[in-house]
N, C-alpha and C positions, 0 to 999 in steps of 0.2 A: 732286119726283122725278123726275130725268131721266138717261137713260143718254148717254153723248158719246160712249163707243167701249169696245167688246170686243175685246181682242188675244190673237190666239192665242201664246203666248209661248211654247210645246212641245205634244206632243200631250196630255198631260195637265193642263197648265195654262194659266191664262188671266189677262191682267190687264183689269180691269175698270172703265172712269173712270165716277163714279155724282157730277152736281150734285144737292146736295142742298140744298131753297130755304127760305127765313127761314120760311115758311110750316109748312113739313113740323116745322121746330124748334118754334116757338111752340105747336102742338099738342100735342107731348109736355112741352113747358114747363106748359101749364097742367094736362094731366093731373098732373103730377107734386106742383105745389101743392095741388092737390084734395087729393090721398091726404095731402099734408103738414102741411095743415091739420087733416086729425083726428085726427092723432097728436102736432103740436108740442106739446111742454108747455116753457113760459117762465115764471121771475117779473114774478107780479102779474097772469097772464091764466088762464082756465079751460080745460081740455083742448078744443080745438075751435073755440074762441073770438079764437083768438092773430093779429092783424089780418094782413092781406095786406103790407101796409107794411116792417111787421115781419119777416113770414115772408123778404121778400125781402133787404130788411138786413142780417139775420142768416146765411140760407142759398141767395143766388142763386148764388153760384158753384160750388156743388156740385150745386145744381138743373139750370144750365144745362148743367155734365156729363153729368149722367145723363139728358137729356131729348135732346141732340145724339147721344148714343149710342145711346138707342132710337128714334131717328131714321133715324141713319145704319145700326141692325139690320134696320129694317124695310124700308129704303131697298135693299139688299143682298137680303133675302130676296124681296124680289118682283122686281128685277131679275131675279136667275136664275131665279124661277120662270119669267117671263116669254118669256126668253129658251130655257128647258128644258136648265139648265145644274144637271147633277148633283154637288152639291159636296160634297165631303170633307175631312175635316180644317178645322183652321183656317182663316179668310183671315187675311194679312197685310196690313197697314194701318202706314205709319209713324206714330209716335209725335208728332213736330214735325207733322205734317197735320193730325192729331185736334185737337193743342192749335190751332192757327193755327186752324182752323176754327171752333172753340169761340167763338173770339173776332169772327171776321170772318162769322158767318151771322146775326149779330141787323142788319146790316146789307143784307148781299146775299147772294147765294146762292155756294156756295162747293163745289170739285171736289176730289174726293178718288181717286185710285187703290188699288184692290184687287186684289190677286195672290192666285189662289188655285188648289188642284187637282181637276180634276173626272174625272167616268168618261166616258172619250170614246163617243162613236156607234160601236157594233159591233152585229154582226147574229150570234147563236150558229150554229155548223153544225149540218146536220141530224142533228136529237136527236130523233124519232120514226119508226118503222115502220123502223129498224135491226134489223140481223144483228146481233149482237157472237158472237165464239165465247169459250167459257166451258171450260176444262178440267175434267173430271168429277175429284170425290176418291173416290178409290181405298180401300177398307178391304184394307193389308195385313196379312198373319198376323203378320210382324213387330211392326205396330203391336197387335197385340193382345197379343202374349208381350212386349213392354212394358211395357206397361199394369201386364199379372199377376205381371212380375219387379218394379216399384215397389212394389204389393201388399204382395209377399213382404217388399220389402226393409221398409216401414214396422212390417211385422209380427214382424222380427227377436228375437230375444234376444241375451243377451252373456255370455257364462259368462267369469271370470276364469281366465287360467291362469297356472301360477308352474312348470309343468316343459319348458318350451322355451324359444329365442329370438324376439324380435319378429320379424314378416313382415307381408306388403304382405298389407292390407285389414286389420289391428289397431286396434282402438280404443285408444292409449294415453292414460293418467296421467301427467303430466311436468312436473318443474319445468327453468326454464329463465333461464339469468342471460345475456343480452347486452349486450357492450360495444362504445363504437366510437371508436376511440382514448383507448383506456382508462376511458371516460366512458360509463353504464349507460345502455340505450336501451331507454326506459319501453314504447314499442311493442310492443317483441317478451320483454320479461321479466317472466316471471310464473310463480307456484306453485299445483303443483295442475291446470294446464292441459290443456284435451284435446286431442290430435292425432286425428282422425280419418278413418278410409278409409287406411291408409298408405299409398302412395306408389301410392293405385289410380288418379290421372291418368294421360294419356296420356304426357304430359313430368312427371314428379314435379321439383319442386323440391331442388336442393343442399341445403336446408335440413332436407325427410323423408329423400331417402337417409341423412343420416346416423343417423336412429334405427331403421335395418334393422337387424337378426340383433345385436340387444343385451339383453342378461337382467334381468330384471326386480332391480332396487335395484342395476344398473350406474352409474356417475357417470362421464361421460366430456367431451373438450372435442374442439372442430374448429371451425374455420373458413368464412365462404362469402361469396360478395359478392350484396349486394344487386341483385337484377334490374332492369333500365331502366324499369319500370311500376308498382315499387314505392313507396306513398303516402311512405315515409321514404328516399326517396331524396335523395341533399346532391348539389347542381348544384356545389360547390366545394369541400367536404370529401370525406372520405375512407368509400368504400360497401365498406367489409370489415370484417365481421361477427365479432366473438369469442363463440363459446357456450361456456357450463357447461353442461351438462343430467347429468337425473337420471330413470333408469325407473323411475314409482312403482309402475304398474299395468298390465297387458297384459289386453288383455281380446279373445276372440273373437267376433265375430259369427256366428249361426248361423241360417241362412234357414231356415223352417217346409218342409218336403216339400212337394209342390206333388200332394196326393195330395186325398180326396175329402172327407179330413178336414180338411185346408186349408179344402175348398168349404164343409162344411158351420159353420165358425166364420163363415162369410160370409154367411149363410143360405142356401145351396145345396147341391140333393142329390148332385149330383157335380163332380168339373172341368171336364167338358163342359159342363154348363147354369152353369156359371159364364162360362167361355170365351165362349158364344153369347151371353150376356149384355151381356159386355165388347164382341162386337162389333157389337151394336143400340145399344150407348151411341156408339161409336164413329161409329154411321153414321148414326144422328140428330146429331150434333154434324157432320158431312160435309154434311148438307143446310145448318146454320148457315153453314157456311167457303162452299159454293154461293151462297147468295144474299148474303155481300161480295162475294165474287166478280163477282157480276155487275153489284153497287151499282159498286163499283170500277173493273170495266174500261168500263163505258157511261161514268163520269164521264171517265176517262181519254180515252177516243177520242173523246167530245164537246169536251174542254178542247185537245187535239193538232190539231184542225182548226178551233178558233175562234182568231179572232187577236183581239188586243186589248190595248191598251195598259195596264197596270195603275199606278196611279197611286202614287208612288212612297212616302206617307203610307199607304197600308194597308199595303203589304207590309212597314215598317218598325212598324206597328203592331203586325203578326203576329210578326216577327222577336224583340221586346220580348217579347212572351208567350212565344214556344217557349223564348226563352234562358232567361226565371225560372222555365218549369217543368222546365228540365234540370240546373238550379243546384239546384230543390228536392226535384230525385230524386237527385242526387247527393248532397245532406245525407242525406238520408234515408238512403241505403244506404253513408256513409262513402266515399266517393269526391271527387274533384275533380279540374278539367278541366288543374288545375296542374302533375299529372304529365304532363302529354302535352307533344311537341313541339312546336316550332315549327310543323313542318311538316304536325304533326297538327289543331294547333288552328284552324289559316287552312284547312284541309279542311272539317274543322265547323263553320266559322264559315260559310265556301262554301254548303255543303250544307243550312244552316237557313235562309238568303238563300234558297237557291232554293224550300224547301219554305215558307216564308212568302209568297215570291210565288204560288207555286202555289196557295197556301188561299186566297190576296186571290184572284185569276182564279178560280178555283173559285167563289165566293161572288158575283162578278160575275154570272157566266154563267148562275146557277140563279136568281139572283134576275131576271134578262131573260125566261129564262123561263119564269119563274113570272109576272111582267107579260105574255107574251103568251098565257099558257094560262089568265090571269084564277084563278089559284091565291092563293087568301084561306086566311088560320087564322080560323075560327069563333069565339066565344066557347065554346062547347062542346068545342072541339076543345081549345082552349087549356085550360080547364079539369081536363080530363081528363089532358092532358100533364104541369100541374105539381101535380095529385094524386097522379099517379106519381110524379113529381120528387119532392114531400114524403116519400112514402111510402116511398119510397130510402132518406131523411133523419135517419127516425124520425120526421118532423112527424105530428103527427094530427092538429091543427087548420089543415085547408086553408083558411080563409078568412084565417086569421092571417098562415100563412106567404105567402098571394099579398098581401095589404096591406102585409106587411114588405119584397116585391119590390119592389111599387109607391113605397113609402117610399125605396127605394134607387135609383128611378131606372132599374130593372135589365127592366119588362115588355116593353119596345119589344126589346128585345136577344133574348128569352126567344121570344119572338112570331117573331121573325126566325130565331130557330133552328130554329123548328116548323117555320114555312112552306120551308125550306129539303132539312129531312128529308122533306117532305110532297113535294114538287117532286120529288125522287130516287125516291121509293116511285111517282110518277105515272109518271114518264119509265120505270121499269123494268113497269110495266103496257104502257105504250104502246111496248115494244121487243120482238122475237126475239132469245132467245138457243141457238146450236147449240154441242152441248156433245161437246167432243171429248179426248181420248186426252192425259192430261199426256205432255208431252215428257220424253226419256228425257233424265237427269242425265250 
């Protein structure tokens, strides 16, 4: 094997011209025939005793193809390693070159052009002994009040009322028959469906407003227009909906009084004791928030000051994964990007692509820092991290779980993830953080 030329196509792309010698091909060819001779089964011959001449007559074309591929792969790996090229993604080789090379290499050397993406050389910005400002996490009494209010709302009880009309905050049981251009709208029509917290939103919909000031058993009709972000909006047809409705039941929600009895139901002697526990929980949560802020601010500062061209293949891979995750989340919550306008879709795609590039840059920079600081993941660290992951997934047999990961070819991916987390922890330990007051909004 001989490297004829290495050309810089762009900041992150190289074109490598390799020459493969007949000897390279012959070595791989012999190894392929040795392996084939152990496994080949032909009529009239015992397994492992098929004559070489017969094997060549039956399988030479396939063997040469496999041998040439192996020789080319080894030559490419050696050439990129010798020249310290960090290859990412799949190399691009013209199929015609490969087919032609398989025929010609028997008699003479052949040269091939291989185009591939690389991680360019770069130096991470100053990443240790820096001072990073991090906003404090201040516990506000409004946060305490909000959590207590949320607890009261979860403890609310409901009374059926018959002696008044519906009002804001009621929980109603209603029948709805919705039509559009005379056709039923299944997504809106339902019998004995619940309307929760009537008109409690800051901007209640016209649909909800129509149920205000109604009596139990009252039947009525109204029209409303589907909002633009509604999943049932039609881009071509009418979005005017006619509704025939009936109020079957009016329920009034009553919150428990905020007194010592309420606190005792929650396991506290007094309301003040309960408030203090809520405040302590918020402070504990705040410590985790500060640690996350340290990590994110530190990484953000390093990335902002580090210049590196990110290979397009890494950005594209992250983009596909992020888009898939978003699609899965949309399905889970019954959402769809189809309801977005063209402008919103374009903005979302641009944002996703930027996040994908930043994620790739972060991976490259942290990996380089780990190399410079000689950080590695020991076998014990890998086992402990994967044991914790197995426990989170409800797996009781850690060895079986690790064996499955190895079979799936995911071990290196998990080790890289553990190493990147370890690198961030190292960075936090080797920098100073100055706590500052939160900026006023």
